[in-house]
N, C-alpha and C positions, 0 to 999 in steps of 0.2 A: 084599506086602499088596495083593491085588486083581489083577484081570486087565486087560489093555489099557492099563496106565499107561505112558506114554512115559518112558523113562529115558535120560539122556545120561551116558555114562561117559567120563571123561578121565583119562589118566595124568598123572603129575607133570611129565613133559617137555612135554606139550602145554600145561599150565597155565602153566608158566614161560615158554614161547615166546610165549604170547598176551599176557602182561603186559609184554613187553620193549619199551621205547620206542626210537625211532630214534636212533642215534648220529650226531651231527652231525660232518661232516668238517671238521677245523680245520687251518689253516695258521699256523705260528708265524712271526711277524715281530718284528723288534727296533724298538722305539719310541725314537728318540733324544731325545725331548722330555719334559720334566717341568716342571710349574708348580704352585706352591702359594701360598696366601694365609696368611702367618704370623700376622697380627694382624687377623682379620676384625672384631673388636669395635670397633676404632679407625677403620675405614675409613668415609669419607663422600664425597659429591660435592665438598663445599667443602674438606675437609681432605686429600683424596687417599687413595691406597691403596699398600700395600707388597706387592710380588710377589717370590717367590723362584723363579727358574728353576733347573733341574737338568738339564743336557743332556750327552749323551755326546760331542758334538762342538762345535766353535765355532759359535755360533748368533747370530741377530739377533732381539731382542725388540722388536716394534713395537706400541705401544698406541694405539688409536683411540677417542677419547672421543666419545660421542653419535653412534655409527654407525647409519645407516638400517637398520632390520630388513629391509625389502624388498630393498634393494641387497645386503645381506650374503648372503641366501639366493639371490639371482640370481647372485652371484659364485660360490657353491658349485656351482650348476648349470653355470656357464661352465667351471669346473674339469673337469667331466665331459665336456662336449660341445665346447668351443671351445679353451681353452688351459689349461695347468697353472699353478696358483698356487705357484710355487717361490720367489718373492721378494716382498718388501713392495711393490715397484713393480707387480708383476702384480696383487696384490689391489687396490691403489689405482686402477689402470686399470679394474678391474671394478666398483669402488664409485662411479666417477665423482665422486670427492671428496665423497661424501655423508657427511661426518663433520665434527665441530667442531674437533678438535685432535688432533695426532699427536705422539707421543714415541717415541724409538728408542734402544736400548741394544745394545752389543756384548757378548755373553756368552761368556766363555772356557770351554773344555771343563772339565766337572766343577766349575765355579765356582758356589757356592751363595750368593753375596753378594746381599743384599736390594736390590731396585730400587724407588725411590720414584717414583710417578706422580701427577701433580696437574694439574688444569686451571689455566691462568693466571688471575690475579685479574681482568684486563681482559675475560675471557670473560663474566663476570657470569652464570654458570649456577649456580643453586641447586637446581634439580630438572629432571626431564625430563617433567613433566606427569603426569596421571592415567592409570591403566591402562584399556584396553590401549594401550600406547605404540607410537609409530612409530620410536623410537630406542632402541638398547641403551645403557646407561650407559658400558660399556667393552668393547672387543674387544681381546684380546691375541693377536697372531700371532707364532709362533715358526717361523723358517725357518733352514735350514742356510746358514752363511756361506760355506763353501768349495764351489765348483761341483763338485769331484771327489766330495765326500761325497754329493751328490744322485744320483750314479750307483751308489752302494753301497747306500743304504737304500731300502726300499719306501715308507716314510713320509717324505715330503719337507717337510711343514709341519703345524702344528697351530694350530687356531683355537679360542680359549677365549672364551665369552660370559660376562661377569662382571656380576652385579648388585651395585650399590653403593647403600646407603640415602641418601635425600635428604629434603627437607622435606615432600614430598607422599607418599612411599612408603618406609616405614621397615623394610621387610623386611631382615633381617640380611644382611651381605655374604656372597656365595657364588659359586662357579662353577656357572652354570646348565647349560651345554652345553660339551662339548669334541669338536671334529671333527678326525679324523685324515685328512689328504689324502694319497693314494697317487700314486706316479709314473705308474701305469697309467691314472689318471683317475677312480678311485672315491674316495668319501669315506665315512667311517664315524663314527657317533656313539659316542663312548667311554662305555660304560655301567658303572655301579657294580654289583658283586656283593654280595649279601646273605649274609654268612658266618654260619655257626652258631658260629664261634669269636669270642671277644672281641678285636677288633683295633682299635687306636687309629687306624690309617690308614683304616679304613672307617666309623668313627663320624662322625656329622654334626658335632658340636661338644660342648663341655662345658656346654651350656645345660640349664636345668631342663625337665622334661616340659611345664610350662605354656607356656614360651617356644617349645618345639618345636611344640606344638599350634597356637599363634598363627601361627608362621611357615608351617606347612603350610596353614592356612586362607587366608593371604595368597597363597600360591603357587597354590592352587586358584582363587582369585578372578581371578588373572592368567592362568590357564590354563597354568601352568608346573609343576604338581605331577606327580610320578610316579604311575603307577597303584598302586604298592605303597609304603607308607611305610617308612622305614628302621626296621629291627628291631634291638633290642639283646638278643641271646640270651645264653644261659648261657656262662660262662667255661670253654669246653671246646673242644678241637680234634677230638673224637671224633664219629663218626657219630651223628646224633640218634635213630636207630632202635636199632641194636645197642649203642651206647655203647662200642664196642670198636675198630672200624676207623677209620683216618684219613680225614677228609673229603676227597674227591677229585673228586666229580661236581657239575657245575653244571646245574641244570634250567632249561629254557626253555619259555615266555617269562618266567617269574617271576623268574629269575636267583638263586634260592636255591642256595647251595653247602652241602649238608647231609648227603649220603649217601656211603658208602664204596663200594669196588669190589664188595663182596659183596652189598650191599643194593639197589644201583641197579636190578637186573633184576626186582625184585619190585614196583615202584611205577609206576603210571600216573598217579597224582596226587601232587603235592608234599606231603610229610608236614608241612611248615610252614604252608602257606596253602591246601592242598587244590585248587589250580588244576591242571587237566589238563596233563600234560607232553607237549609236542609233539616236543621234541628234547632231547638232553643231550650234554655234552662233558666230558672229563676235564681236570683242572687239570695233571696230569702223567701220563706213560705209565708202564707197569709197569717198563720199563727204567730210566727216570729215578728212580723210587722205589727200586729196588734199588741204583743207584749212590749215591743219597743215604744210604741205610742203611749201605752199606759204608764211606762216607766218615766217618760218625759213629763206626762201630766202630773 
């Protein structure tokens, strides 16, 4: 229709290749540490907190109350540049004793017994002041007890930053950050995935929407909120696009796991939040999926 009109013709292969996002190269490592808060509603600075470690090897759980925020992050940098934080003593040397109280427990392999942590009464600490704070309420350090195990695992320790409500700041108890420290000198912030499937392990808590909204506003005030709020999607393990394939791909940087192997190649934006996808990685390889299917059969 008309002369001199520029027309760009593309075949289907060119269109498909232009929308393909970069596949992030992943390296699988085994994390020997696990830590949960079984009763977050009952935790407080005055009443203490219950922690449940779940470790693949014998470990040492060390809890530091009122740890300096600045000294903790300096210690993480020292792990990268100076020395490796393999033991509680190594962390304490890096902290320069900038904490109020320390408790320590020996954790047997695969032992899920609850450990109770509490400040002594003579500490007379009822809160850690207004935000922004100079001290974290609680730091939990998990390290491998056996020196030989430190040669086996890439991840040699885990640091969990835990918020505990007090008289001046009543945000519900939760793990704010978890840092995995590697033997090679790196450390990584353990991030949560936002799954399209309904998973109890990934939901924030059994609180009402109003309480979750209040908690998030408090987190934002303290500068601790994630860029993306936790989403509670439909009760399905299928791809959110085709509703047929199994969810297998995680999109970055939004961390939504919502696409199957067939649909991943068609999206440059996340179908859940519309954020542009910079990279993506699979939860399991095709070989692992085939082995899993054959096991079920």
